[in-house]
C-alpha positions, 0 to 999 in steps of 0.5 A: 591397260591394253598392253598389260592385259595382253601380256597377262593373257599370253601368260595364261595360255603359257602356264594354264596347263601346269595346274590345269590338267583336264582330267583332274579339273573335271574331277574337281569340278564334280566336287565344286559343282561348277566348271573350273579353269585352273587349280593349285594347292595353297595355304590359306590363313583366315580367322575362324568360321562363324560357328567356331571361336572368334578368338582362334584363327585357323593358321596355315590351312592347306586347301585346293584353290580352284579358279572357276568362271564366276567364283573361287572354290576352296576344296578340302585337302582330301578333295572330298568337298568344299569347305563351309563358304568355299564358293567365293564369287568374284562379286564378293571380291573387292580387291587383291593385293600382292605382297611385294616383300615375298614371291608367294603371298597375296591378300584377297579382300572380301566385301560385305556381301560375302558368305556369312561363314567367313568371319573376316574379310581378309584371306591371306593366301600363300601360293608357289605360283602366285603370278600364274594364279593371280593372272587366272583370277584377273582374267576370270574376274574381268570376264565375270564382270563383263558377264554381269554388267556388260562393261569392261572393268580392270581387276582391282589388283594391287601391290603392297608390302603385307609382311616383313621378310625374315632373313632367317627363314627367307631363301637366299637368291643367287645374285647375278654376276658382275656387270649383269642383271636378273630379268624376268619373263613369263615366270622364268628368271635369267641373267643378262649383260647390262648392255641389253635393254628391253626392246619394245614391240607394237603393244608393250615397251617392257616384258616383251622377251626381246632385248637389244644392245643400243650400241652395236645392234646385238639382240637377245630373244627369250621364247617360252612355249606352251606347256604340253602334256607328256602323253601328247608329245609323240602325237605332236612330233615333239617327243625329243628336244631335237625335233623342236631344234629342227624347227628352229634351225629351219626357220633361221636358215630360211630367213637368210640367203646364205647360212652355215650351221657351225654347231648343232648338238646336245647341251648340258645346262650348268646351273639350277639356281632355284633348286628345281626338281624338274628335268632339263634337256637342252640343245645348242646350235650356232649359225652364221649367214649373210645377216649375221650370227645366231646362237640358240639354246633350246631348253626342255623343262620336263616333269614340271611340278606339281603334277610332273606330267607336263613339258615346257620348251624355252629358248634363248637366241643371241643375234649379232649383226654381220658388221659387228662380227670379228673377221667381217666388220670394221674394227674402227667402228667399235668392238667386234664379237668373236664366235665364242663370245656370242656362244658364251653370252647365250650359254650364260642366259641359258645356264641361269634360266630358272623358274621364278619361284623358289619352292616346288610342291608335288601333288603326291596323291594326284601323281600316284592316281595318274601312275596307277592309271598308267598315264606316263611313258617309259622314260617318265616311269624310270625318272619317277621311280629313280628320283631320290627327291620323290622317295617318301619317308617310308622309303616308298618309290613313285611306282604304280600299283601295277608294279606288283602284277608286273613283277609276277608277270616277269617272274612267270616269264623267267620261270618258263625259260628256266624250267626248260633247262636248255640254256645251261651254263652261266645264263641258266644259273643267272636266271635261277638267281633272279628267281631266288633273289630279285623276285623271291617274294613274287608268285608265278602264274602259268599263263602270264598273258591271261594274268595281265588281261585279268588284271586289266579287266578288274581295274578300278573305275570301270565297273558300272560305266556305260563304256566299260569295254572301251575303258578296259581296252584302253587300259589293257593297252597301257598295261601292255606298255607298262609290262613291256617297260618292266620286262625290258629292264624296268625292274631288273635293269641289265639282268633281263630284257625283251631280247633275252626272251627272243634269244630263248625262244629257239632254245625251248620246247614247243609249249614253252615256245608257244607261251613266249611267243604269245607273251611277245605278241602281247607286249608288242600289242599290235591293235587297231587304233579304235579302242572300241575294238578289243586287242586280239591275240594274233601272231606278229607275223600274221599282223605284218603280212596283213594289208591293214597293218599300216593302219594299226598301232603297236609298242614301238620300244618292243618292236625296236628290241625285236628288230635289234635282237634279229628276232623278226629276221628269223621269220625270213629264210635265206633269199627273202632279204628283200621281203624283210627290207620291205617289211621294215619299210612297212613298219616305218609307214605304220608309225608315220600313219599312226601319227598323221591319223591324229590331230597334229598341231604344226608348231609356230615360231613367231619372231625367230625368222627375223 
């Protein structure tokens, strides 16, 4: 059992974050009355409760299946409370049976000690992430058993045919190419050539993620990294797949005495065999050294269902020994592999790399709650807003409630510029058209910054709390970032952006100029990292000259727009070029310190530098 338990534990760490958001689990725990480790929305089929007719089963009831330390909790679809008998302790679970005919269904069999509310001992559950969910239950069941009896006991988890697959309704699986087979590792499937077999390690002979060709020593390694929250990527210095690629490249190059990087570039994944709704970003590298050739394709699965706020990095590595490379080995010893053949083998596995599940649900109410709290970044707002798969039947897009005040904020900015009548020509008429067409239904506020601050102070969930001001300060920071995204093309696209504000400032009068500068200061939002201290409306140049600026944080996209539009350079007169360069250096130092001041986990890449 040691090897199977270890692989289960590894899968738990890798997938726990997918439906294990700490904030949501805390909210669900209040309703369940116990600490929770994992949750998923499932379909439960069971016979009617005791108080209902025994002849009428409840079919296809959507519930939230929550895994706790000592029990399973079933919450109502609206998360208001547990269903009757909704706390099923592990002591009441006699066995769990996975359906071998499907990838989604399993059976939970209860014993005679179950709550009287359950009429039947059998609970049929349909889960899109069955393997992950059952891995959590397995670990929790064993921990609870040890806690109750002080003994180690394997979880009674079995596999059997519970249903008959209906070919009329079953989703067709894409079969591998000729001379290839489909392999599964940690919740993902991919194609491999039949030359490759499982490569055993110290604890397991199968499902190790490593494969080897016995004839010539070629190897394939599959890496599945821990899922991370989108909002943590910048802090972890992993906000782009190329930063992860640098870690891989460094580990591989340092493992060789001599090494040449032949290719290092973005890569476009060619297949979506599971109809996954997530976004995939990839990076490809090919290196040749004294130990052979290595082809690597890194894949970032972004906006992972069901909460769309997670990221998971995976990688495919194909190695070929030096003596089996064309141009290096002896042709008489067997087939020699060319560089393109090694790269193609890596690409085939990467292109076919897909989630094992075939269905992907999205927890719309939870996602909208996170959107309203502005817990995403600019790229996520854009993806959620423009993804056609997320538009509901009422043609409503995935946008936060703050989009309405953001539109008002944007219209107020353009109105300030238009009223000055100083632009003239086509630009003046273009801005007037925006006011009369794109933003026709939105009102105008004379003081946009004051309006944004008032909106943050009236946010839901801050009244009556002990840390009200801290919550308002943190939310105002997120409001400034979201408003900046909306102003800089998030609403009007290429028609209007922050660079247009910077361009208009020298052309407008004193009062309008003051308002526009205050707006840019708000959007840039330079402030101390401690949310207990409120944001102060101080001019940007005053902050830049402040010795404590290096310890502050700001909205980097806004700062980039102001630099690229030469707005900041205008504050430096002729002969102050050196001061301007030093200021740019301070900006880089401030961003670097901002990252280093937070706890950063150094990524480890086991098995890469072999």
